[in-house]
Each structure stands twice: as C-alpha cells, then as structure tokens.
C-alpha positions in Angstrom: -158.3 165.8 -8.8 -160.5 168.2 -7.0 -160.7 168.9 -3.3 -164.0 170.3 -1.9 -163.5 174.0 -1.4 -162.9 174.6 2.3 -164.5 177.9 3.4 -165.1 179.5 6.7 -167.4 182.5 6.9 -167.5 183.5 10.6 -168.9 187.0 10.9 -166.3 189.4 12.1 -163.4 187.1 11.0 -161.6 187.2 7.7 -163.1 184.7 5.2 -160.7 181.8 4.8 -160.9 179.4 1.9 -158.6 176.8 0.5 -158.8 175.9 -3.2 -157.0 173.6 -5.5 -154.6 175.3 -7.9 -156.0 175.0 -11.4 -154.4 177.7 -13.5 -151.0 179.1 -14.3 -152.0 182.3 -12.5 -152.7 180.3 -9.3 -149.4 178.5 -9.7 -147.6 181.9 -9.9 -149.2 182.8 -6.6 -147.9 179.5 -5.1 -144.4 180.2 -6.3 -144.6 183.8 -4.9 -145.5 182.4 -1.5 -142.8 179.7 -1.6 -140.3 182.3 -2.6 -141.1 184.6 0.4 -141.1 181.8 2.9 -138.5 179.3 1.7 -136.0 181.6 -0.1 -136.3 185.1 1.4 -137.2 184.2 5.1 -135.6 180.8 5.7 -132.9 180.6 3.0 -133.9 176.9 2.7 -133.4 176.7 -1.0 -133.1 178.8 -4.1 -135.4 176.7 -6.2 -139.1 176.7 -5.5 -140.6 176.5 -9.0 -139.3 173.3 -10.5 -140.8 170.6 -8.4 -141.9 167.7 -10.7 -144.5 166.6 -8.2 -146.5 169.8 -8.5 -148.3 168.4 -11.5 -149.5 165.2 -13.0 -151.3 162.2 -11.6 -151.5 162.2 -7.9 -150.5 165.8 -7.5 -152.6 168.4 -5.6 -151.5 171.9 -4.9 -153.7 174.2 -2.9 -153.8 177.9 -2.2 -155.3 179.4 1.0 -157.0 182.8 0.7 -158.0 185.2 3.5 -160.6 187.7 2.2 -159.6 186.8 -1.3 -155.8 187.4 -0.8 -153.5 184.4 -1.3 -151.7 183.8 2.0 -150.6 180.1 2.1 -150.0 177.0 0.1 -149.1 173.3 0.3 -148.6 170.4 -2.0 -149.5 166.7 -1.9 -148.3 163.9 -4.2 -149.7 160.4 -3.9 -148.1 157.4 -5.6 -148.8 153.8 -4.9 -150.9 154.5 -1.8 -148.2 156.7 -0.2 -148.7 160.5 0.1 -146.0 163.1 0.6 -146.9 166.6 1.7 -144.4 169.4 1.1 -144.1 173.1 0.6 -146.6 174.0 3.4 -146.2 177.7 3.9 -148.1 180.7 5.3 -147.1 184.3 4.9 -145.8 185.7 8.1 -148.6 188.2 8.8 -151.2 185.5 8.6 -149.6 182.8 10.7 -151.4 181.7 13.9 -154.8 182.2 12.3 -155.6 178.6 11.4 -154.5 178.9 7.8 -151.9 176.2 8.0 -154.3 173.8 9.7 -156.9 174.4 6.9 -154.2 173.8 4.2 -153.2 170.5 5.9 -156.8 169.4 6.3 -157.4 170.0 2.6 -154.3 168.0 1.7 -155.2 165.2 4.0 -158.7 165.1 2.5 -157.2 164.9 -0.9 -154.8 162.2 0.2 -157.7 160.1 1.4 -159.6 160.7 -1.8 -156.6 159.6 -3.9 -156.4 156.4 -1.9 -153.3 157.1 0.2 -152.9 154.8 3.2 -150.1 156.8 4.7 -148.9 160.4 4.4 -145.3 161.5 5.2 -143.8 165.0 5.4 -140.4 166.5 6.4 -141.2 168.8 9.3 -139.0 171.6 10.5 -138.5 171.0 14.2 -140.2 174.2 15.3 -143.4 172.8 13.6 -143.4 169.3 15.2 -146.2 170.1 17.6 -148.3 171.6 14.8 -148.1 168.4 12.9 -148.6 166.2 16.0 -151.9 168.0 16.5 -152.9 166.8 13.0 -152.1 163.2 13.9 -148.6 162.9 12.6 -145.8 161.2 14.6 -142.1 161.7 14.2 -140.0 158.8 12.9 -136.2 158.4 12.5 -133.6 160.9 13.3 -133.3 164.6 12.8 -131.7 165.7 9.6 -130.5 169.0 8.1 -132.0 170.4 5.0 -131.0 173.9 4.0 -129.3 174.5 7.4 -132.6 173.8 9.1 -133.3 170.8 11.3 -136.1 168.6 10.1 -137.6 165.2 11.0 -139.8 162.9 9.0 -143.3 162.6 10.3 -146.0 160.1 9.3 -149.7 159.7 9.6 -151.6 156.5 8.7 -154.9 157.2 7.0 -156.1 153.6 6.6 -158.6 152.7 9.3 
C-alpha cells in the first residue's frame, strides 16, 4: 500500500512531508518517536514496538518529516471495511505546526484507498477537538488507558 507523498514547500516555512514507512530504518524512527511520546512523556505503556497491526495486509504506518527530520508518526489498520488509527504522535518541539493534521490526512487518504467505510480511534481527551476538526465524533463513554482518559471517536468515510 502506498500513500501519495504529502509535501508542503512554503517558502520561509520548514518543509513538511509525510511518507509511508517502507524500511526497517524507517520503523526504527517510528519506534523512537513512540518511545519518547508514549513511554517517556505520557507513561502510557512500556511497549511500543510489538504491535501486530504495524505490518501486513491493511497496515499503513507513516512518518512525518520537517526539513528531513522525523518528527511524527501514525498507524492505520484496515480490516473488513473498518479502519483503526493508532499511535499518532508528534515530538513536543514540533507540535502546533500542522504535523499531526498532515499525518491524519495521510492516514485518512490511505483508509479510503483501502476501502474503509469507517475509521475509529481512541482519542486522549485533550485531543478531542483536534479530531473533531478532522470529522471525527465521540461515541460511548470515557475510559482509562495507561492512566489517561480516552474516548472512542469515529468518522464515516462512505459518501
């Protein structure tokens, strides 16, 4: 599965591009970003490198680069028309610069290309508005994962 490379070359702004992970070296960068965000910062988990949905049919993992430096990542897995986005993370110094939005747009494009009719994710409550702006809606009740409040959010892709 390939996702069209997303690139923004605005003069005076850092060059932002989002690419599909296609090598072990790329995956090491993904794990490094997950480690910083989900282990070191948030203490959400102690396991960021053994997700079976990182590979195989229906899996798309992306890396976001600012001026060639890997600064963010996210993962999509599609199965039977249902997509699940997870592991969306941007390194702290690069947050608020549109990196997360570009990661999500790349994953949503990939979900549509893979035939997903609906995409779900588990949003940390501080990020609910971010995901709402991308067309997601909360469903169900809050739940705790890794001592952090989350809520399931969904977005229908079928027109």
